[in-house]
All heavy atoms as a GROMACS GRO file, in nm:
protein
  511
    1ILE      N    1   1.167   1.431  -1.902
    1ILE     CA    2   1.072   1.352  -1.980
    1ILE      C    3   1.091   1.202  -1.954
    1ILE      O    4   0.999   1.125  -1.968
    1ILE     CB    5   1.083   1.385  -2.130
    1ILE    CG1    6   0.972   1.317  -2.205
    1ILE    CG2    7   1.214   1.340  -2.187
    1ILE    CD1    8   0.901   1.402  -2.300
    2ARG      N    9   1.211   1.164  -1.912
    2ARG     CA   10   1.237   1.023  -1.885
    2ARG      C   11   1.142   0.968  -1.779
    2ARG      O   12   1.095   0.856  -1.790
    2ARG     CB   13   1.383   1.005  -1.843
    2ARG     CG   14   1.422   0.863  -1.822
    2ARG     CD   15   1.443   0.794  -1.957
    2ARG     NE   16   1.479   0.656  -1.933
    2ARG     CZ   17   1.429   0.554  -1.998
    2ARG    NH1   18   1.345   0.574  -2.095
    2ARG    NH2   19   1.465   0.432  -1.971
    3PHE      N   20   1.115   1.049  -1.675
    3PHE     CA   21   1.022   1.007  -1.570
    3PHE      C   22   0.885   0.973  -1.629
    3PHE      O   23   0.823   0.874  -1.592
    3PHE     CB   24   1.009   1.116  -1.464
    3PHE     CG   25   0.897   1.092  -1.368
    3PHE    CD1   26   0.911   1.001  -1.265
    3PHE    CD2   27   0.776   1.158  -1.382
    3PHE    CE1   28   0.808   0.978  -1.177
    3PHE    CE2   29   0.672   1.135  -1.295
    3PHE     CZ   30   0.688   1.044  -1.192
    4VAL      N   31   0.839   1.054  -1.722
    4VAL     CA   32   0.708   1.034  -1.783
    4VAL      C   33   0.706   0.904  -1.862
    4VAL      O   34   0.609   0.828  -1.856
    4VAL     CB   35   0.669   1.154  -1.872
    4VAL    CG1   36   0.540   1.129  -1.945
    4VAL    CG2   37   0.661   1.281  -1.790
    5VAL      N   38   0.812   0.876  -1.934
    5VAL     CA   39   0.820   0.753  -2.014
    5VAL      C   40   0.820   0.631  -1.922
    5VAL      O   41   0.748   0.533  -1.946
    5VAL     CB   42   0.945   0.754  -2.105
    5VAL    CG1   43   0.963   0.620  -2.174
    5VAL    CG2   44   0.934   0.865  -2.208
    6ILE      N   45   0.898   0.635  -1.817
    6ILE     CA   46   0.904   0.523  -1.723
    6ILE      C   47   0.768   0.503  -1.657
    6ILE      O   48   0.720   0.389  -1.646
    6ILE     CB   49   1.014   0.546  -1.617
    6ILE    CG1   50   1.151   0.539  -1.684
    6ILE    CG2   51   1.003   0.444  -1.504
    6ILE    CD1   52   1.266   0.583  -1.595
    7ASP      N   53   0.704   0.611  -1.615
    7ASP     CA   54   0.573   0.601  -1.552
    7ASP      C   55   0.471   0.540  -1.648
    7ASP      O   56   0.390   0.456  -1.609
    7ASP     CB   57   0.526   0.739  -1.506
    7ASP     CG   58   0.394   0.733  -1.432
    7ASP    OD1   59   0.390   0.665  -1.327
    7ASP    OD2   60   0.297   0.795  -1.478
    8ARG      N   61   0.475   0.580  -1.775
    8ARG     CA   62   0.381   0.527  -1.873
    8ARG      C   63   0.401   0.378  -1.892
    8ARG      O   64   0.306   0.301  -1.904
    8ARG     CB   65   0.395   0.602  -2.005
    8ARG     CG   66   0.291   0.562  -2.108
    8ARG     CD   67   0.302   0.642  -2.236
    8ARG     NE   68   0.429   0.618  -2.300
    8ARG     CZ   69   0.510   0.711  -2.347
    8ARG    NH1   70   0.477   0.838  -2.336
    8ARG    NH2   71   0.622   0.681  -2.405
    9LYS      N   72   0.527   0.332  -1.892
    9LYS     CA   73   0.554   0.190  -1.910
    9LYS      C   74   0.507   0.110  -1.789
    9LYS      O   75   0.456   0.000  -1.804
    9LYS     CB   76   0.703   0.167  -1.934
    9LYS     CG   77   0.747   0.212  -2.072
    9LYS     CD   78   0.891   0.175  -2.097
    9LYS     CE   79   0.936   0.220  -2.232
    9LYS     NZ   80   0.895   0.133  -2.339
   10ILE      N   81   0.524   0.165  -1.670
   10ILE     CA   82   0.483   0.094  -1.548
   10ILE      C   83   0.331   0.089  -1.536
   10ILE      O   84   0.274  -0.015  -1.505
   10ILE     CB   85   0.544   0.160  -1.423
   10ILE    CG1   86   0.695   0.139  -1.424
   10ILE    CG2   87   0.483   0.106  -1.295
   10ILE    CD1   88   0.769   0.219  -1.319
   11THR      N   89   0.264   0.201  -1.561
   11THR     CA   90   0.119   0.209  -1.541
   11THR      C   91   0.038   0.175  -1.665
   11THR      O   92  -0.084   0.173  -1.659
   11THR     CB   93   0.078   0.350  -1.494
   11THR    OG1   94   0.110   0.443  -1.598
   11THR    CG2   95   0.148   0.388  -1.366
   12GLN      N   96   0.104   0.153  -1.776
   12GLN     CA   97   0.037   0.126  -1.904
   12GLN      C   98  -0.040   0.246  -1.956
   12GLN      O   99  -0.133   0.232  -2.035
   12GLN     CB  100  -0.055   0.004  -1.893
   12GLN     CG  101   0.014  -0.123  -1.850
   12GLN     CD  102   0.124  -0.165  -1.946
   12GLN    OE1  103   0.104  -0.167  -2.065
   12GLN    NE2  104   0.239  -0.199  -1.892
   13GLY      N  105  -0.006   0.365  -1.912
   13GLY     CA  106  -0.068   0.487  -1.965
   13GLY      C  107  -0.213   0.503  -1.926
   13GLY      O  108  -0.255   0.458  -1.820
   14THR      N  109  -0.290   0.568  -2.011
   14THR     CA  110  -0.433   0.590  -1.985
   14THR      C  111  -0.513   0.524  -2.096
   14THR      O  112  -0.460   0.482  -2.197
   14THR     CB  113  -0.466   0.740  -1.981
   14THR    OG1  114  -0.440   0.795  -2.109
   14THR    CG2  115  -0.383   0.812  -1.876
   15ARG      N  116  -0.642   0.523  -2.076
   15ARG     CA  117  -0.730   0.458  -2.173
   15ARG      C  118  -0.808   0.556  -2.260
   15ARG      O  119  -0.891   0.516  -2.340
   15ARG     CB  120  -0.828   0.365  -2.101
   15ARG     CG  121  -0.758   0.254  -2.028
   15ARG     CD  122  -0.859   0.166  -1.958
   15ARG     NE  123  -0.792   0.068  -1.875
   15ARG     CZ  124  -0.767  -0.057  -1.911
   15ARG    NH1  125  -0.804  -0.099  -2.029
   15ARG    NH2  126  -0.707  -0.139  -1.830
   16SER      N  127  -0.784   0.685  -2.240
   16SER     CA  128  -0.860   0.783  -2.317
   16SER      C  129  -0.770   0.897  -2.363
   16SER      O  130  -0.663   0.920  -2.307
   16SER     CB  131  -0.974   0.841  -2.232
   16SER     OG  132  -0.923   0.922  -2.128
   17ASP      N  133  -0.816   0.967  -2.465
   17ASP     CA  134  -0.742   1.084  -2.513
   17ASP      C  135  -0.740   1.193  -2.406
   17ASP      O  136  -0.639   1.261  -2.388
   17ASP     CB  137  -0.805   1.139  -2.640
   17ASP     CG  138  -0.779   1.050  -2.760
   17ASP    OD1  139  -0.680   0.974  -2.758
   17ASP    OD2  140  -0.857   1.056  -2.856
   18LYS      N  141  -0.852   1.209  -2.335
   18LYS     CA  142  -0.858   1.310  -2.230
   18LYS      C  143  -0.757   1.280  -2.120
   18LYS      O  144  -0.688   1.369  -2.071
   18LYS     CB  145  -0.999   1.314  -2.172
   18LYS     CG  146  -1.022   1.425  -2.074
   18LYS     CD  147  -1.168   1.428  -2.029
   18LYS     CE  148  -1.191   1.540  -1.930
   18LYS     NZ  149  -1.330   1.546  -1.886
   19GLY      N  150  -0.745   1.154  -2.081
   19GLY     CA  151  -0.647   1.114  -1.981
   19GLY      C  152  -0.504   1.137  -2.029
   19GLY      O  153  -0.417   1.179  -1.953
   20GLN      N  154  -0.479   1.109  -2.155
   20GLN     CA  155  -0.346   1.130  -2.212
   20GLN      C  156  -0.309   1.278  -2.213
   20GLN      O  157  -0.197   1.314  -2.180
   20GLN     CB  158  -0.339   1.073  -2.354
   20GLN     CG  159  -0.200   1.077  -2.413
   20GLN     CD  160  -0.098   0.998  -2.334
   20GLN    OE1  161  -0.128   0.893  -2.278
   20GLN    NE2  162   0.022   1.048  -2.326
   21ARG      N  163  -0.406   1.366  -2.247
   21ARG     CA  164  -0.379   1.510  -2.246
   21ARG      C  165  -0.346   1.556  -2.104
   21ARG      O  166  -0.259   1.639  -2.084
   21ARG     CB  167  -0.500   1.591  -2.298
   21ARG     CG  168  -0.540   1.568  -2.442
   21ARG     CD  169  -0.438   1.605  -2.547
   21ARG     NE  170  -0.341   1.503  -2.576
   21ARG     CZ  171  -0.361   1.390  -2.645
   21ARG    NH1  172  -0.477   1.360  -2.694
   21ARG    NH2  173  -0.263   1.304  -2.665
   22TRP      N  174  -0.420   1.503  -2.003
   22TRP     CA  175  -0.395   1.541  -1.866
   22TRP      C  176  -0.254   1.500  -1.823
   22TRP      O  177  -0.182   1.579  -1.762
   22TRP     CB  178  -0.498   1.480  -1.771
   22TRP     CG  179  -0.484   1.530  -1.632
   22TRP    CD1  180  -0.537   1.645  -1.582
   22TRP    CD2  181  -0.406   1.471  -1.527
   22TRP    NE1  182  -0.498   1.660  -1.450
   22TRP    CE2  183  -0.418   1.554  -1.414
   22TRP    CE3  184  -0.330   1.357  -1.517
   22TRP    CZ2  185  -0.356   1.526  -1.294
   22TRP    CZ3  186  -0.267   1.328  -1.397
   22TRP    CH2  187  -0.281   1.413  -1.287
   23LEU      N  188  -0.214   1.379  -1.858
   23LEU     CA  189  -0.080   1.332  -1.824
   23LEU      C  190   0.028   1.417  -1.891
   23LEU      O  191   0.131   1.448  -1.830
   23LEU     CB  192  -0.061   1.186  -1.862
   23LEU     CG  193  -0.127   1.083  -1.772
   23LEU    CD1  194  -0.108   0.942  -1.828
   23LEU    CD2  195  -0.073   1.091  -1.631
   24GLU      N  196   0.005   1.454  -2.015
   24GLU     CA  197   0.102   1.540  -2.085
   24GLU      C  198   0.115   1.675  -2.015
   24GLU      O  199   0.225   1.725  -1.995
   24GLU     CB  200   0.056   1.563  -2.230
   24GLU     CG  201   0.068   1.440  -2.318
   24GLU     CD  202   0.000   1.457  -2.452
   24GLU    OE1  203  -0.068   1.560  -2.475
   24GLU    OE2  204   0.013   1.366  -2.534
   25ARG      N  205   0.002   1.731  -1.977
   25ARG     CA  206   0.005   1.864  -1.916
   25ARG      C  207   0.065   1.862  -1.775
   25ARG      O  208   0.146   1.947  -1.741
   25ARG     CB  209  -0.136   1.923  -1.913
   25ARG     CG  210  -0.182   1.959  -2.051
   25ARG     CD  211  -0.322   2.014  -2.053
   25ARG     NE  212  -0.356   2.050  -2.189
   25ARG     CZ  213  -0.473   2.023  -2.245
   25ARG    NH1  214  -0.567   1.961  -2.177
   25ARG    NH2  215  -0.496   2.058  -2.369
   26ILE      N  216   0.027   1.764  -1.694
   26ILE     CA  217   0.081   1.759  -1.558
   26ILE      C  218   0.230   1.724  -1.562
   26ILE      O  219   0.308   1.774  -1.482
   26ILE     CB  220   0.001   1.663  -1.468
   26ILE    CG1  221   0.030   1.690  -1.319
   26ILE    CG2  222   0.029   1.519  -1.498
   26ILE    CD1  223  -0.022   1.819  -1.268
   27GLY      N  224   0.271   1.644  -1.658
   27GLY     CA  225   0.414   1.613  -1.675
   27GLY      C  226   0.493   1.737  -1.712
   27GLY      O  227   0.604   1.759  -1.661
   28THR      N  228   0.436   1.820  -1.798
   28THR     CA  229   0.501   1.946  -1.837
   28THR      C  230   0.512   2.039  -1.718
   28THR      O  231   0.617   2.100  -1.694
   28THR     CB  232   0.422   2.014  -1.950
   28THR    OG1  233   0.421   1.928  -2.064
   28THR    CG2  234   0.483   2.148  -1.987
   29VAL      N  235   0.406   2.049  -1.639
   29VAL     CA  236   0.408   2.135  -1.520
   29VAL      C  237   0.514   2.085  -1.423
   29VAL      O  238   0.594   2.164  -1.371
   29VAL     CB  239   0.269   2.139  -1.453
   29VAL    CG1  240   0.276   2.201  -1.314
   29VAL    CG2  241   0.170   2.215  -1.540
   30MET      N  242   0.519   1.956  -1.398
   30MET     CA  243   0.615   1.900  -1.303
   30MET      C  244   0.759   1.924  -1.349
   30MET      O  245   0.844   1.965  -1.270
   30MET     CB  246   0.589   1.751  -1.283
   30MET     CG  247   0.461   1.722  -1.208
   30MET     SD  248   0.417   1.548  -1.204
   30MET     CE  249   0.553   1.481  -1.112
   31ALA      N  250   0.786   1.901  -1.476
   31ALA     CA  251   0.921   1.918  -1.528
   31ALA      C  252   0.963   2.066  -1.527
   31ALA      O  253   1.075   2.098  -1.489
   31ALA     CB  254   0.931   1.862  -1.670
   32THR      N  255   0.872   2.154  -1.567
   32THR     CA  256   0.905   2.296  -1.571
   32THR      C  257   0.926   2.350  -1.430
   32THR      O  258   1.021   2.426  -1.406
   32THR     CB  259   0.793   2.375  -1.641
   32THR    OG1  260   0.776   2.322  -1.773
   32THR    CG2  261   0.828   2.523  -1.651
   33CYS      N  262   0.842   2.313  -1.336
   33CYS     CA  263   0.860   2.358  -1.199
   33CYS      C  264   0.991   2.306  -1.141
   33CYS      O  265   1.061   2.379  -1.070
   33CYS     CB  266   0.742   2.315  -1.112
   33CYS     SG  267   0.592   2.412  -1.141
   34ALA      N  268   1.027   2.183  -1.171
   34ALA     CA  269   1.152   2.127  -1.122
   34ALA      C  270   1.272   2.204  -1.178
   34ALA      O  271   1.366   2.236  -1.105
   34ALA     CB  272   1.163   1.980  -1.158
   35LYS      N  273   1.266   2.238  -1.306
   35LYS     CA  274   1.378   2.310  -1.369
   35LYS      C  275   1.390   2.453  -1.319
   35LYS      O  276   1.500   2.509  -1.317
   35LYS     CB  277   1.363   2.311  -1.521
   35LYS     CG  278   1.400   2.181  -1.583
   35LYS     CD  279   1.404   2.195  -1.733
   35LYS     CE  280   1.457   2.065  -1.791
   35LYS     NZ  281   1.525   2.086  -1.916
   36THR      N  282   1.280   2.515  -1.281
   36THR     CA  283   1.283   2.654  -1.236
   36THR      C  284   1.285   2.667  -1.085
   36THR      O  285   1.284   2.779  -1.032
   36THR     CB  286   1.162   2.733  -1.293
   36THR    OG1  287   1.040   2.670  -1.251
   36THR    CG2  288   1.168   2.740  -1.444
   37GLY      N  289   1.286   2.554  -1.014
   37GLY     CA  290   1.294   2.557  -0.868
   37GLY      C  291   1.165   2.599  -0.799
   37GLY      O  292   1.168   2.648  -0.687
   38ARG      N  293   1.054   2.580  -0.866
   38ARG     CA  294   0.924   2.616  -0.809
   38ARG      C  295   0.856   2.493  -0.752
   38ARG      O  296   0.884   2.380  -0.792
   38ARG     CB  297   0.836   2.679  -0.915
   38ARG     CG  298   0.890   2.811  -0.965
   38ARG     CD  299   0.822   2.861  -1.089
   38ARG     NE  300   0.682   2.893  -1.067
   38ARG     CZ  301   0.600   2.927  -1.164
   38ARG    NH1  302   0.642   2.935  -1.288
   38ARG    NH2  303   0.475   2.956  -1.138
   39SER      N  304   0.764   2.515  -0.661
   39SER     CA  305   0.686   2.406  -0.602
   39SER      C  306   0.569   2.372  -0.695
   39SER      O  307   0.490   2.461  -0.731
   39SER     CB  308   0.633   2.448  -0.466
   39SER     OG  309   0.533   2.360  -0.421
   40VAL      N  310   0.556   2.245  -0.730
   40VAL     CA  311   0.444   2.201  -0.813
   40VAL      C  312   0.313   2.223  -0.737
   40VAL      O  313   0.214   2.271  -0.792
   40VAL     CB  314   0.459   2.053  -0.853
   40VAL    CG1  315   0.338   2.004  -0.930
   40VAL    CG2  316   0.584   2.033  -0.936
   41PHE      N  317   0.314   2.187  -0.608
   41PHE     CA  318   0.194   2.202  -0.527
   41PHE      C  319   0.147   2.347  -0.524
   41PHE      O  320   0.029   2.375  -0.543
   41PHE     CB  321   0.220   2.152  -0.384
   41PHE     CG  322   0.100   2.165  -0.296
   41PHE    CD1  323  -0.005   2.076  -0.305
   41PHE    CD2  324   0.091   2.269  -0.204
   41PHE    CE1  325  -0.117   2.090  -0.224
   41PHE    CE2  326  -0.019   2.284  -0.124
   41PHE     CZ  327  -0.125   2.194  -0.133
   42THR      N  328   0.239   2.440  -0.502
   42THR     CA  329   0.204   2.582  -0.498
   42THR      C  330   0.150   2.629  -0.632
   42THR      O  331   0.052   2.704  -0.639
   42THR     CB  332   0.326   2.667  -0.455
   42THR    OG1  333   0.370   2.622  -0.328
   42THR    CG2  334   0.291   2.815  -0.449
   43PHE      N  335   0.214   2.585  -0.742
   43PHE     CA  336   0.166   2.625  -0.875
   43PHE      C  337   0.025   2.573  -0.899
   43PHE      O  338  -0.062   2.647  -0.948
   43PHE     CB  339   0.260   2.575  -0.984
   43PHE     CG  340   0.212   2.612  -1.121
   43PHE    CD1  341   0.233   2.739  -1.172
   43PHE    CD2  342   0.141   2.520  -1.198
   43PHE    CE1  343   0.185   2.775  -1.297
   43PHE    CE2  344   0.094   2.555  -1.324
   43PHE     CZ  345   0.116   2.682  -1.373
   44LEU      N  346  -0.001   2.448  -0.865
   44LEU     CA  347  -0.135   2.392  -0.885
   44LEU      C  348  -0.237   2.460  -0.795
   44LEU      O  349  -0.350   2.486  -0.837
   44LEU     CB  350  -0.134   2.241  -0.862
   44LEU     CG  351  -0.055   2.160  -0.963
   44LEU    CD1  352  -0.052   2.013  -0.922
   44LEU    CD2  353  -0.112   2.174  -1.102
   45GLN      N  354  -0.198   2.491  -0.672
   45GLN     CA  355  -0.286   2.562  -0.581
   45GLN      C  356  -0.320   2.701  -0.636
   45GLN      O  357  -0.436   2.741  -0.635
   45GLN     CB  358  -0.219   2.573  -0.444
   45GLN     CG  359  -0.307   2.629  -0.336
   45GLN     CD  360  -0.235   2.629  -0.202
   45GLN    OE1  361  -0.113   2.635  -0.196
   45GLN    NE2  362  -0.313   2.622  -0.096
   46ASP      N  363  -0.220   2.772  -0.686
   46ASP     CA  364  -0.243   2.904  -0.746
   46ASP      C  365  -0.332   2.893  -0.870
   46ASP      O  366  -0.418   2.979  -0.893
   46ASP     CB  367  -0.110   2.970  -0.783
   46ASP     CG  368  -0.028   3.009  -0.662
   46ASP    OD1  369  -0.081   3.010  -0.549
   46ASP    OD2  370   0.094   3.035  -0.681
   47SER      N  371  -0.312   2.788  -0.949
   47SER     CA  372  -0.393   2.768  -1.069
   47SER      C  373  -0.540   2.745  -1.034
   47SER      O  374  -0.630   2.802  -1.097
   47SER     CB  375  -0.341   2.649  -1.150
   47SER     OG  376  -0.212   2.674  -1.197
   48LEU      N  377  -0.564   2.662  -0.934
   48LEU     CA  378  -0.702   2.635  -0.893
   48LEU      C  379  -0.767   2.758  -0.831
   48LEU      O  380  -0.885   2.786  -0.857
   48LEU     CB  381  -0.707   2.518  -0.795
   48LEU     CG  382  -0.680   2.382  -0.857
   48LEU    CD1  383  -0.665   2.276  -0.748
   48LEU    CD2  384  -0.789   2.343  -0.954
   49SER      N  385  -0.692   2.832  -0.751
   49SER     CA  386  -0.745   2.955  -0.693
   49SER      C  387  -0.782   3.055  -0.802
   49SER      O  388  -0.886   3.121  -0.795
   49SER     CB  389  -0.643   3.017  -0.598
   49SER     OG  390  -0.622   2.934  -0.487
   50ALA      N  391  -0.698   3.067  -0.903
   50ALA     CA  392  -0.726   3.157  -1.014
   50ALA      C  393  -0.849   3.112  -1.092
   50ALA      O  394  -0.934   3.193  -1.128
   50ALA     CB  395  -0.605   3.166  -1.107
   51TYR      N  396  -0.860   2.982  -1.114
   51TYR     CA  397  -0.974   2.929  -1.190
   51TYR      C  398  -1.105   2.957  -1.117
   51TYR      O  399  -1.201   3.008  -1.176
   51TYR     CB  400  -0.956   2.779  -1.212
   51TYR     CG  401  -1.074   2.714  -1.280
   51TYR    CD1  402  -1.090   2.726  -1.418
   51TYR    CD2  403  -1.167   2.642  -1.209
   51TYR    CE1  404  -1.198   2.668  -1.482
   51TYR    CE2  405  -1.275   2.583  -1.271
   51TYR     CZ  406  -1.291   2.596  -1.408
   51TYR     OH  407  -1.399   2.538  -1.470
   52PHE      N  408  -1.110   2.922  -0.988
   52PHE     CA  409  -1.234   2.939  -0.913
   52PHE      C  410  -1.260   3.084  -0.873
   52PHE      O  411  -1.372   3.120  -0.840
   52PHE     CB  412  -1.235   2.848  -0.790
   52PHE     CG  413  -1.252   2.704  -0.825
   52PHE    CD1  414  -1.149   2.614  -0.804
   52PHE    CD2  415  -1.369   2.657  -0.882
   52PHE    CE1  416  -1.163   2.480  -0.838
   52PHE    CE2  417  -1.385   2.524  -0.917
   52PHE     CZ  418  -1.281   2.435  -0.894
   53GLY      N  419  -1.158   3.168  -0.877
   53GLY     CA  420  -1.174   3.309  -0.844
   53GLY      C  421  -1.187   3.398  -0.965
   53GLY      O  422  -1.181   3.520  -0.953
   54ASP      N  423  -1.204   3.338  -1.084
   54ASP     CA  424  -1.215   3.414  -1.209
   54ASP      C  425  -1.099   3.512  -1.226
   54ASP      O  426  -1.118   3.628  -1.263
   54ASP     CB  427  -1.349   3.487  -1.218
   54ASP     CG  428  -1.464   3.393  -1.239
   54ASP    OD1  429  -1.445   3.290  -1.306
   54ASP    OD2  430  -1.576   3.422  -1.190
   55GLN      N  431  -0.978   3.466  -1.197
   55GLN     CA  432  -0.857   3.545  -1.211
   55GLN      C  433  -0.775   3.490  -1.326
   55GLN      O  434  -0.795   3.376  -1.369
   55GLN     CB  435  -0.775   3.539  -1.082
   55GLN     CG  436  -0.847   3.592  -0.960
   55GLN     CD  437  -0.873   3.740  -0.969
   55GLN    OE1  438  -0.787   3.814  -1.015
   55GLN    NE2  439  -0.990   3.783  -0.926
   56PRO      N  440  -0.677   3.565  -1.377
   56PRO     CA  441  -0.591   3.512  -1.483
   56PRO      C  442  -0.504   3.397  -1.429
   56PRO      O  443  -0.465   3.397  -1.312
   56PRO     CB  444  -0.504   3.630  -1.523
   56PRO     CG  445  -0.530   3.739  -1.427
   56PRO     CD  446  -0.649   3.704  -1.345
   57ASN      N  447  -0.476   3.302  -1.515
   57ASN     CA  448  -0.395   3.187  -1.477
   57ASN      C  449  -0.252   3.230  -1.447
   57ASN      O  450  -0.199   3.320  -1.515
   57ASN     CB  451  -0.392   3.084  -1.590
   57ASN     CG  452  -0.527   3.022  -1.613
   57ASN    OD1  453  -0.605   3.007  -1.521
   57ASN    ND2  454  -0.555   2.989  -1.736
   58PRO      N  455  -0.186   3.165  -1.351
   58PRO     CA  456  -0.045   3.196  -1.327
   58PRO      C  457   0.038   3.145  -1.445
   58PRO      O  458   0.003   3.045  -1.510
   58PRO     CB  459  -0.011   3.121  -1.199
   58PRO     CG  460  -0.112   3.012  -1.191
   58PRO     CD  461  -0.235   3.064  -1.259
   59SER      N  462   0.148   3.212  -1.471
   59SER     CA  463   0.233   3.173  -1.582
   59SER      C  464   0.327   3.061  -1.540
   59SER      O  465   0.382   3.061  -1.430
   59SER     CB  466   0.316   3.292  -1.630
   59SER     OG  467   0.404   3.252  -1.733
   60LEU      N  468   0.345   2.965  -1.626
   60LEU     CA  469   0.440   2.857  -1.602
   60LEU      C  470   0.580   2.899  -1.643
   60LEU      O  471   0.678   2.840  -1.600
   60LEU     CB  472   0.396   2.732  -1.681
   60LEU     CG  473   0.463   2.601  -1.646
   60LEU    CD1  474   0.450   2.569  -1.499
   60LEU    CD2  475   0.402   2.488  -1.728
   61LEU      N  476   0.589   3.005  -1.722
   61LEU     CA  477   0.718   3.055  -1.766
   61LEU      C  478   0.791   3.122  -1.650
   61LEU      O  479   0.728   3.191  -1.569
   61LEU     CB  480   0.701   3.154  -1.881
   61LEU     CG  481   0.634   3.100  -2.006
   61LEU    CD1  482   0.608   3.213  -2.105
   61LEU    CD2  483   0.718   2.992  -2.068
   62PRO      N  484   0.922   3.107  -1.642
   62PRO     CA  485   0.996   3.173  -1.535
   62PRO      C  486   0.995   3.324  -1.555
   62PRO      O  487   0.984   3.374  -1.667
   62PRO     CB  488   1.137   3.116  -1.547
   62PRO     CG  489   1.145   3.059  -1.683
   62PRO     CD  490   1.006   3.026  -1.728
   63ASP      N  491   1.007   3.396  -1.444
   63ASP     CA  492   1.015   3.542  -1.453
   63ASP      C  493   1.138   3.583  -1.530
   63ASP      O  494   1.246   3.530  -1.510
   63ASP     CB  495   1.019   3.604  -1.312
   63ASP     CG  496   0.890   3.587  -1.238
   63ASP    OD1  497   0.784   3.580  -1.304
   63ASP    OD2  498   0.893   3.581  -1.113
   64SER      N  499   1.122   3.681  -1.617
   64SER     CA  500   1.234   3.728  -1.698
   64SER      C  501   1.302   3.850  -1.635
   64SER      O  502   1.388   3.910  -1.695
   64SER     CB  503   1.189   3.762  -1.839
   64SER     OG  504   1.091   3.864  -1.834
   65THR      N  505   1.260   3.884  -1.513
   65THR     CA  506   1.319   4.001  -1.446
   65THR      C  507   1.438   3.965  -1.364
   65THR      O  508   1.466   3.858  -1.329
   65THR     CB  509   1.216   4.069  -1.353
   65THR    OG1  510   1.170   3.976  -1.257
   65THR    CG2  511   1.102   4.126  -1.433
   0.00000   0.00000   0.00000
């Protein structure tokens, strides 16, 4: 979360609620992927493919198996 705080201070955040929600969500994805050793790019690519292919969204939660 420290990265997100530093980035917000440098860039002055966003000017809208919609922009703030996007930053919160992408920050969560980046932090979770980093902690679980997953590629952010691959997760976002899978998410977009699922969205445009009318498929279920990939889970951000790590596999419990």
